[in-house]
Rosetta silent file (secondary structure, phi, psi, omega in degrees, C-alpha in Angstrom):
SEQUENCE: MASTQTTVYLALGSNLGDRVAMLRGAVEALRSEGDIRLLAESAVYETAPVGGPEQPDYLNMVVAVATLLSPDALLERCLAIETAHGRVRRERWGARTLDLDLLSYGDTERQTERLRLPHPRMAERAFVLVPLAEIAPELRVGDNTAGRLAAQVDRSGLRRIGMLEECGGAR
SCORE:     score description
SCORE:     0.000 S_00000001
   1 L     0.000  144.457  176.416  -30.196  -31.475  -50.421 S_00000001
   2 L   -69.242  157.683  179.391  -33.527  -31.269  -48.646 S_00000001
   3 L   -85.409  -17.495  178.303  -33.559  -29.803  -45.118 S_00000001
   4 L  -130.008  153.643  179.398  -35.568  -32.670  -43.610 S_00000001
   5 L   -69.489  140.586  176.915  -35.498  -36.393  -44.202 S_00000001
   6 E  -114.617  140.058  173.628  -38.027  -37.792  -46.654 S_00000001
   7 E   -87.805  129.132 -173.888  -39.256  -41.350  -46.721 S_00000001
   8 E  -124.510  143.180  177.844  -38.802  -42.877  -50.133 S_00000001
   9 E  -113.799  127.750  179.403  -39.908  -46.233  -51.494 S_00000001
  10 E  -120.909  136.116  172.150  -37.703  -47.983  -54.049 S_00000001
  11 E   -94.911  135.796  178.713  -38.432  -51.053  -56.099 S_00000001
  12 E  -119.279  142.120 -178.597  -35.474  -53.368  -56.788 S_00000001
  13 E  -148.066  151.134  174.869  -35.362  -55.983  -59.486 S_00000001
  14 E  -154.211  136.404  174.227  -32.937  -58.374  -61.147 S_00000001
  15 L  -140.941   19.925  172.729  -33.225  -61.065  -63.821 S_00000001
  16 L  -132.916  142.170  178.992  -29.624  -61.537  -65.004 S_00000001
  17 L    74.234 -155.032  179.482  -26.665  -63.202  -63.264 S_00000001
  18 L   -79.743   90.782 -170.041  -26.909  -64.067  -59.587 S_00000001
  19 H   -55.767  -39.471  179.094  -30.197  -62.289  -58.895 S_00000001
  20 H   -62.545  -47.522 -178.182  -29.992  -62.738  -55.110 S_00000001
  21 H   -64.695  -33.205  172.636  -26.475  -61.310  -55.016 S_00000001
  22 H   -62.045  -44.187  179.648  -27.610  -58.335  -57.144 S_00000001
  23 H   -67.098  -42.428  178.433  -30.410  -57.539  -54.746 S_00000001
  24 H   -62.689  -42.804  176.732  -28.086  -58.008  -51.745 S_00000001
  25 H   -62.079  -38.667  176.737  -25.545  -55.730  -53.377 S_00000001
  26 H   -63.920  -46.560 -179.507  -28.144  -53.024  -53.994 S_00000001
  27 H   -61.988  -43.900 -178.159  -29.392  -53.155  -50.380 S_00000001
  28 H   -63.945  -38.469 -179.461  -25.804  -53.067  -49.101 S_00000001
  29 H   -66.602  -39.191  177.734  -24.914  -50.141  -51.419 S_00000001
  30 H   -64.197  -42.482 -178.921  -27.996  -48.230  -50.073 S_00000001
  31 H   -61.460  -35.505 -170.968  -27.018  -49.023  -46.503 S_00000001
  32 H   -80.884  -14.579  177.897  -23.431  -47.767  -47.133 S_00000001
  33 L   -75.027  125.426 -178.873  -24.545  -44.345  -48.387 S_00000001
  34 L   -59.716  -31.469 -176.723  -24.091  -41.807  -45.616 S_00000001
  35 L  -103.846   20.208  174.916  -27.118  -39.797  -46.606 S_00000001
  36 E  -132.803  131.938 -179.322  -29.534  -42.747  -47.055 S_00000001
  37 E  -120.727  122.228  178.302  -30.894  -44.702  -44.177 S_00000001
  38 E   -74.304  129.409  179.022  -32.612  -48.058  -44.785 S_00000001
  39 E  -103.459  -38.451 -176.993  -35.908  -48.241  -42.870 S_00000001
  40 E  -160.412  155.800  175.330  -37.529  -51.445  -44.114 S_00000001
  41 E  -139.309  141.797  176.524  -37.275  -54.148  -46.689 S_00000001
  42 L   -81.298  176.559  168.749  -39.918  -56.499  -48.095 S_00000001
  43 L   -70.971  168.754  176.490  -39.579  -60.156  -48.852 S_00000001
  44 E   -99.159  138.107  179.275  -38.228  -61.177  -52.250 S_00000001
  45 E  -122.711  144.480  172.791  -40.645  -62.319  -54.929 S_00000001
  46 E  -102.521  133.976 -176.447  -40.041  -64.116  -58.143 S_00000001
  47 E  -139.153  150.912  174.608  -42.091  -62.836  -61.055 S_00000001
  48 L   -71.302  145.026  178.528  -42.554  -63.271  -64.772 S_00000001
  49 L   -64.113  149.599  179.311  -41.335  -60.242  -66.797 S_00000001
  50 L  -111.860  115.884  178.840  -43.952  -57.667  -67.762 S_00000001
  51 L    75.872  175.473  175.981  -43.694  -56.279  -71.284 S_00000001
  52 L    71.629 -169.860 -178.434  -40.628  -56.156  -73.418 S_00000001
  53 L   -72.932  167.997  172.718  -38.720  -59.014  -75.105 S_00000001
  54 L   -58.906  131.804 -178.801  -38.557  -62.633  -73.901 S_00000001
  55 L  -160.521  170.556 -179.092  -36.334  -62.851  -70.841 S_00000001
  56 L   -68.017  160.475  177.341  -35.698  -64.698  -67.569 S_00000001
  57 L   -67.259  157.702 -178.120  -37.969  -64.249  -64.511 S_00000001
  58 E  -102.223  151.000  160.407  -37.182  -61.464  -62.019 S_00000001
  59 E  -103.846  131.595 -178.009  -36.510  -61.317  -58.372 S_00000001
  60 E  -131.391  153.570  172.760  -38.198  -58.178  -56.976 S_00000001
  61 E  -158.267  169.471  174.725  -38.473  -56.467  -53.646 S_00000001
  62 E  -129.160  140.700  174.094  -39.221  -53.020  -52.195 S_00000001
  63 E  -120.378  151.971  169.560  -37.300  -51.048  -49.655 S_00000001
  64 E  -107.408  131.816  175.159  -38.090  -47.931  -47.670 S_00000001
  65 E  -128.981  157.973  169.062  -35.345  -45.405  -47.074 S_00000001
  66 E  -113.149  140.320 -178.727  -35.040  -42.007  -45.430 S_00000001
  67 E  -153.388  154.025  172.611  -32.871  -39.452  -47.067 S_00000001
  68 L   -94.931   -9.243 -179.566  -31.978  -35.764  -47.228 S_00000001
  69 L   -67.532  146.136  175.258  -31.129  -36.113  -50.943 S_00000001
  70 L   -67.412  161.717  173.590  -33.353  -34.419  -53.536 S_00000001
  71 H   -53.987  -41.435 -179.870  -35.248  -36.713  -55.891 S_00000001
  72 H   -67.097  -40.962  177.764  -32.788  -36.048  -58.694 S_00000001
  73 H   -65.275  -40.702  179.807  -29.703  -36.688  -56.465 S_00000001
  74 H   -65.652  -39.952  175.777  -31.314  -39.899  -55.244 S_00000001
  75 H   -60.027  -45.516  178.479  -32.064  -41.006  -58.848 S_00000001
  76 H   -61.012  -38.858  176.072  -28.398  -40.394  -59.721 S_00000001
  77 H   -63.769  -40.572  179.956  -27.342  -42.536  -56.767 S_00000001
  78 H   -65.041  -43.172  179.834  -29.711  -45.345  -57.859 S_00000001
  79 H   -64.206  -35.878  178.785  -28.349  -45.187  -61.421 S_00000001
  80 H   -65.114  -41.213  179.658  -24.798  -45.323  -60.072 S_00000001
  81 H   -66.480  -39.122  175.142  -25.634  -48.393  -58.035 S_00000001
  82 H   -59.326  -45.112 -178.975  -27.220  -50.067  -61.106 S_00000001
  83 H   -61.269  -45.844 -177.864  -24.033  -49.293  -63.113 S_00000001
  84 H   -62.798  -18.267  177.556  -21.782  -50.652  -60.440 S_00000001
  85 L  -101.089   17.241  175.306  -23.762  -53.886  -60.648 S_00000001
  86 L    86.233   12.854 -178.797  -23.288  -54.239  -64.342 S_00000001
  87 L   -69.714  131.645  174.291  -26.472  -52.665  -65.660 S_00000001
  88 L  -125.492  122.738  177.873  -26.274  -51.847  -69.380 S_00000001
  89 L   -86.282  107.032  178.569  -29.303  -50.062  -70.856 S_00000001
  90 L  -107.080  -46.805 -175.730  -29.929  -51.633  -74.319 S_00000001
  91 L  -145.190  150.660 -178.595  -33.656  -51.741  -74.787 S_00000001
  92 L   -64.341  134.382  175.963  -36.738  -50.506  -72.888 S_00000001
  93 L    61.608   26.679  178.399  -38.061  -53.195  -70.475 S_00000001
  94 L   -83.875  172.896  177.272  -35.163  -55.516  -71.437 S_00000001
  95 L   -63.539  154.324 -176.569  -33.367  -57.874  -69.079 S_00000001
  96 L  -155.983  148.611  176.322  -31.116  -56.302  -66.548 S_00000001
  97 L   -66.885  -40.355 -175.782  -28.664  -57.240  -63.768 S_00000001
  98 L  -155.429  139.838  178.403  -30.252  -54.645  -61.461 S_00000001
  99 E  -137.661  126.546  171.851  -33.037  -52.124  -61.673 S_00000001
 100 E  -117.234  119.287  179.219  -33.870  -49.529  -58.990 S_00000001
 101 E  -115.393  134.105  170.166  -37.035  -47.488  -59.423 S_00000001
 102 E   -74.689  117.081  178.650  -38.204  -44.632  -57.312 S_00000001
 103 E   -89.997  -44.396  172.961  -41.784  -45.396  -56.496 S_00000001
 104 E  -153.969  153.861 -178.088  -42.574  -42.474  -54.288 S_00000001
 105 E  -133.164   90.238 -172.347  -40.703  -39.677  -52.605 S_00000001
 106 L    54.691 -132.492 -179.650  -42.745  -38.418  -49.692 S_00000001
 107 L   -99.076   11.139 -173.549  -45.755  -36.500  -51.011 S_00000001
 108 L   -64.603  135.406  169.271  -43.784  -35.200  -54.076 S_00000001
 109 L  -119.829  128.326 -171.113  -45.656  -35.190  -57.404 S_00000001
 110 E  -156.333  138.461  178.658  -43.422  -34.595  -60.388 S_00000001
 111 E  -133.701   99.870  173.576  -43.444  -35.180  -64.088 S_00000001
 112 L  -125.649  174.337  176.379  -40.142  -34.587  -65.867 S_00000001
 113 L   -62.965  -36.897 -176.610  -38.514  -36.454  -68.744 S_00000001
 114 L   -87.864  -26.868 -171.767  -36.180  -38.212  -66.295 S_00000001
 115 L  -150.273  129.594  175.246  -38.422  -38.831  -63.239 S_00000001
 116 E  -121.465  125.109 -177.752  -42.070  -39.222  -62.668 S_00000001
 117 E  -131.136  135.996  -11.343  -43.270  -39.362  -59.008 S_00000001
 118 L   -62.736  165.616 -175.603  -45.160  -41.202  -57.838 S_00000001
 119 L   -60.388  131.655 -171.020  -44.158  -43.960  -60.349 S_00000001
 120 L   -71.203  -20.242 -176.539  -46.897  -43.957  -63.008 S_00000001
 121 L  -110.959    6.496 -176.479  -47.394  -47.785  -63.239 S_00000001
 122 H   -56.584  -37.282 -173.007  -47.046  -48.654  -59.540 S_00000001
 123 H   -78.115   -8.819 -175.333  -50.751  -49.318  -59.008 S_00000001
 124 H  -103.655   -8.184 -168.765  -50.867  -51.846  -61.871 S_00000001
 125 L  -112.471  115.676 -179.369  -48.014  -54.116  -61.002 S_00000001
 126 H   -61.321  -37.912 -177.707  -48.234  -57.002  -58.511 S_00000001
 127 H   -63.028  -16.177  174.343  -44.419  -57.230  -58.343 S_00000001
 128 H   -99.999  -50.381 -171.496  -44.455  -53.702  -56.867 S_00000001
 129 H   -63.866  -42.772 -175.020  -47.737  -53.619  -54.964 S_00000001
 130 H   -65.239  -53.401  174.645  -47.396  -56.858  -53.043 S_00000001
 131 H   -65.651  -32.493  175.193  -43.927  -56.128  -51.573 S_00000001
 132 H   -62.210  -45.183 -178.718  -44.842  -52.490  -51.093 S_00000001
 133 H   -65.218  -28.233  177.632  -47.932  -53.437  -49.125 S_00000001
 134 H   -62.708  -37.263 -173.256  -45.789  -55.654  -46.832 S_00000001
 135 H  -104.769  -19.995 -174.980  -43.759  -52.669  -45.579 S_00000001
 136 L  -146.939   62.294 -175.957  -46.246  -49.772  -46.163 S_00000001
 137 L   -62.026  -23.836  178.582  -49.841  -50.983  -46.427 S_00000001
 138 L   -93.722    4.564  176.599  -51.292  -47.575  -45.656 S_00000001
 139 L   -64.814  131.419  177.133  -49.189  -45.704  -48.190 S_00000001
 140 E   -68.233  125.508  176.527  -51.326  -43.709  -50.510 S_00000001
 141 E  -125.491  100.229 -172.955  -51.222  -44.892  -54.099 S_00000001
 142 L    65.054 -131.646  178.473  -53.500  -42.639  -56.081 S_00000001
 143 L   -93.497   16.327 -174.705  -56.926  -42.663  -54.417 S_00000001
 144 E  -135.756 -168.574  176.331  -56.250  -45.909  -52.599 S_00000001
 145 E  -119.958  162.099  179.955  -53.647  -47.539  -50.364 S_00000001
 146 H   -59.189  -43.989 -179.337  -50.936  -49.987  -51.222 S_00000001
 147 H   -60.222  -50.298 -178.942  -52.616  -52.652  -49.023 S_00000001
 148 H   -64.012  -41.166  177.415  -55.972  -52.394  -50.688 S_00000001
 149 H   -61.906  -43.038 -176.260  -54.507  -52.356  -54.217 S_00000001
 150 H   -64.823  -38.298  178.923  -52.279  -55.358  -53.384 S_00000001
 151 H   -64.208  -21.686 -176.672  -55.337  -57.318  -52.163 S_00000001
 152 H  -101.263  -17.640 -174.344  -57.064  -56.684  -55.524 S_00000001
 153 L   -74.489  149.050  176.177  -54.161  -57.124  -57.951 S_00000001
 154 L   -66.384  114.774 -179.402  -53.759  -60.297  -60.052 S_00000001
 155 L   -99.899   14.214  174.704  -50.987  -62.291  -58.330 S_00000001
 156 L   -61.559  136.602 -176.674  -50.643  -64.961  -60.926 S_00000001
 157 L    82.293    1.716  179.760  -46.978  -65.473  -61.697 S_00000001
 158 E  -108.176  124.585 -177.638  -45.924  -63.976  -58.356 S_00000001
 159 E  -133.237  122.134  177.918  -44.101  -66.281  -55.934 S_00000001
 160 E   -74.314  127.252  179.017  -42.782  -65.284  -52.509 S_00000001
 161 E   -94.489  -41.315 -179.771  -39.225  -66.520  -52.022 S_00000001
 162 E   136.298  179.789  177.523  -38.549  -65.147  -48.497 S_00000001
 163 L   -64.721  151.863 -173.530  -36.581  -62.462  -46.827 S_00000001
 164 H   -63.759  -37.224  177.978  -33.364  -61.532  -48.579 S_00000001
 165 H   -66.310  -16.237 -178.149  -31.107  -62.717  -45.715 S_00000001
 166 H   -92.562  -14.681 -175.055  -32.863  -66.133  -46.002 S_00000001
 167 L   -79.103  134.277  176.084  -32.342  -66.447  -49.781 S_00000001
 168 L   -75.854  167.761  179.208  -29.598  -68.634  -51.142 S_00000001
 169 L   -77.836  173.836  171.882  -27.285  -67.394  -53.946 S_00000001
 170 L    57.463   32.809 -178.835  -27.515  -68.003  -57.706 S_00000001
 171 L   -91.502    0.000    0.000  -31.293  -67.949  -57.866 S_00000001
């Protein structure tokens, strides 16, 4: 465990089953972890899938958390939350009940087989940038900020649904 809390940004996505319930379950699971504190959550967005096989649209959001966990320990928690929500890894970029991606972990830069920080494709994806900019517009993303990049990214296929607590089930 780290000795001081680090602010971490996580992307959450779901395109199988009750997508709203999956996102709610992930947020609740993060809230219930004793060594993870939820700081902020974006609105939920519906987006077309990027890459991979043909599949249903996603619901996506971004949350900010504070944690003492190391990046690897946090990754393990995220993977456990995915598994608890029925995630089965069959194919890269395939449909999933729940996906949690570490976008950034403080100022950490890291390139391992299991974890790349900051997330290497974060600056290219509207479904990450737009909700990230809602809660952290000044967050550095490469040589820019989340807010500036979100203002420039192609938003076609991105639709704001609303805050998670306002969303109905089975969407």
